C-alpha positions in Angstrom: 0.0 0.0 0.0 1.4 3.4 -1.0 2.0 6.2 1.6 -1.0 8.2 0.2 -3.3 5.2 0.5 -2.1 4.6 4.1 -2.8 8.2 5.0 -6.3 8.1 3.4 -7.2 4.9 5.2 -6.2 6.1 8.6 -8.5 8.8 10.1 -5.9 10.2 12.4 -3.1 10.4 9.8 -5.6 11.9 7.3 -6.6 14.6 9.8 -2.9 15.5 10.5 -2.1 15.5 6.8 -5.2 17.7 6.1 -4.1 20.2 8.6 -0.6 20.3 7.2 -1.9 20.9 3.7 -4.8 23.3 4.3 -5.2 26.0 7.0 -8.1 25.7 9.4 -11.4 27.0 8.1 -10.0 27.4 4.6 -10.2 25.4 1.4 -6.9 26.5 -0.3 -3.6 24.7 -0.1 -1.0 26.3 2.1 1.6 28.6 0.4 4.4 26.1 0.8 2.4 23.4 -1.0 1.7 25.8 -3.9 5.4 26.8 -4.2 7.4 23.8 -3.2 5.2 20.7 -3.9 2.7 21.3 -6.7 5.3 22.3 -9.4 7.0 18.9 -9.0 3.8 16.9 -8.5 1.6 18.2 -11.3 2.2 18.2 -15.1 2.2 21.3 -17.3 2.9 21.1 -21.0 4.8 23.3 -23.3 3.3 26.7 -24.0 0.6 26.5 -21.3 -0.7 29.8 -20.0 -2.2 30.1 -16.5 -3.1 33.7 -15.7 -1.8 35.2 -12.4 -5.3 35.9 -11.3 -6.4 32.3 -11.7 -7.2 30.5 -8.4 -5.4 27.2 -8.5 -6.7 25.2 -5.6 -4.7 22.0 -6.5 -3.4 19.6 -3.9 -0.7 16.9 -4.2 -3.0 14.0 -3.1 -4.9 14.2 -6.4 -3.7 14.7 -10.0 -3.7 17.9 -12.0 -2.3 18.1 -15.5 -2.7 20.4 -18.4 -1.2 19.7 -21.8 0.5 21.7 -24.5 -0.7 25.2 -25.4 -3.8 25.2 -23.3 -4.9 28.4 -21.5 -6.6 29.1 -18.2 -7.9 32.6 -18.3 -8.2 35.3 -15.5 -10.5 34.7 -12.5 -11.0 31.1 -13.2 -10.9 28.5 -10.4 -9.5 25.0 -10.7 -9.9 22.6 -7.8 -8.7 19.0 -7.6 -9.5 18.5 -3.9 -12.0 15.7 -4.4 -10.9 14.4 -7.8 -8.4 14.6 -10.5 -8.5 17.4 -13.1 -7.0 16.7 -16.6 -7.0 19.3 -19.4 -5.9 18.3 -22.9 -4.0 20.1 -25.6 -4.9 23.6 -27.1 -8.0 23.9 -24.8 -9.2 27.2 -23.4 -10.7 27.6 -19.9 -12.5 31.0 -20.2 -12.6 33.9 -17.8 -14.4 33.2 -14.5 -14.9 29.5 -15.1 -15.0 27.0 -12.2 -13.6 23.5 -12.7 -14.0 21.1 -9.8 -12.8 17.5 -10.2 -13.1 14.8 -11.1 -13.1 16.3 -14.6 -11.4 15.2 -17.8 -11.4 17.9 -20.6 -10.2 16.8 -24.0 -8.2 18.6 -26.8 -9.2 21.8 -28.5 -12.1 22.3 -26.1 -13.4 25.9 -25.8 -15.1 27.0 -22.6 -16.5 30.5 -22.8 -17.0 32.7 -19.6 -18.4 31.9 -16.2 -19.0 28.2 -16.8 -19.3 25.8 -13.8 -18.1 22.3 -14.3 -18.3 20.3 -11.0 -17.9 16.6 -10.4 -18.8 17.2 -6.7 -22.1 17.0 -4.8 -22.8 17.0 -1.1 -25.1 14.7 0.7 -28.3 16.2 2.1 -30.3 13.2 3.3 -29.6 13.7 7.1 -31.8 16.7 8.0 -30.0 17.1 11.4 -26.6 17.9 9.6 -25.9 20.8 7.3 -25.2 19.6 3.7 -21.8 21.2 3.9 -20.8 18.7 6.6 -22.3 15.6 5.0 -20.4 13.2 2.8 -19.2 14.4 -0.6 -20.3 12.4 -3.6 -18.2 12.6 -6.8 -18.9 11.5 -10.3 -16.5 12.0 -13.2 -17.3 14.6 -15.9 -15.8 13.9 -19.4 -15.8 16.6 -22.1 -14.7 15.3 -25.5 -12.3 16.8 -28.0 -13.4 19.9 -30.0 -16.3 20.7 -27.8 -17.6 24.3 -27.4 -19.5 25.3 -24.3 -21.3 28.7 -24.2 -21.1 31.3 -21.4 -22.8 30.7 -18.1 -23.4 27.0 -18.7 -23.4 24.5 -15.9 -22.2 20.9 -16.4 -23.3 18.6 -13.5 -21.5 15.6 -12.0 -21.4 12.4 -14.0 -22.1 13.9 -17.4 -20.2 13.0 -20.5 -20.2 15.4 -23.5 -19.2 13.8 -26.7 -16.7 15.0 -29.4 -17.5 18.2 -31.2 -20.7 18.8 -29.2 -22.0 22.4 -28.8 -23.6 23.5 -25.5 -25.7 26.7 -25.7 -25.0 29.6 -23.4 -26.8 29.4 -20.1 -27.6 25.7 -20.5 -27.7 23.3 -17.5 -26.4 19.9 -18.7 -27.7 17.1 -16.4 -27.5 14.2 -18.9 -25.0 12.9 -21.4 -24.7 14.8 -24.7 -23.8 12.6 -27.7 -20.9 13.5 -30.1 -21.7 16.0 -33.0 -24.8 17.4 -31.4 -26.1 20.7 -30.1 -27.8 20.9 -26.7 -29.5 24.0 -25.2 -31.8 24.9 -22.3 -32.4 24.1 -18.7 -32.3 21.1 -18.5 -30.3 20.9 -21.8 -32.0 19.0 -24.7 -30.6 18.0 -28.0 -31.9 20.3 -30.8 -29.5 19.4 -33.7 -27.2 16.6 -34.7 -24.7 16.4 -37.6 -25.7 14.1 -40.4 -22.6 12.7 -42.0 -24.5 11.5 -45.1 -25.9 15.0 -45.9 -23.0 16.8 -44.3 -25.4 19.1 -42.6 -26.5 20.0 -39.1 -30.1 18.8 -38.9 -32.9 19.4 -36.3 -33.7 16.5 -34.1 
């Protein structure tokens, strides 16, 4: 068993490690983690741009990697605290976006502004306990290559968006979106799909 798994399986060790990594009543990694650990733990490809005003809440106990020539724009937040975050090549994370793992983003993905992509949910069933203190539930989000997601969209936990899909601005995606389709609305519904025979986008 690896050291990380030993720590995760031991409540006392986990509590000690958590306090070493994160200040009390905070959700960001300590400065020494950001400076001395993360650059050696996480992978960043050639030509990657992460703006100085981006909030990178990434921890060494989960993975974060971003591949060649991708960009994370100003005022975005990336958090791998409850699950890995992987961003492919030549992808753009727009201004003000929030990406909370577990999330896998493919190549040439374009996220517009203020999009929320979160693989995290909190339990709520116990009415005697605030949801913030109940068990976290995670489901991986997968966003395929060449996808374009419009501003202010929300992608919920467990959703897979196929290759070259288009998500309309303001949409709330709660179910999988197939490749080469267009989904809009709240909840998002498929309105068009690409017909490879006619080589046209056609209404569904």
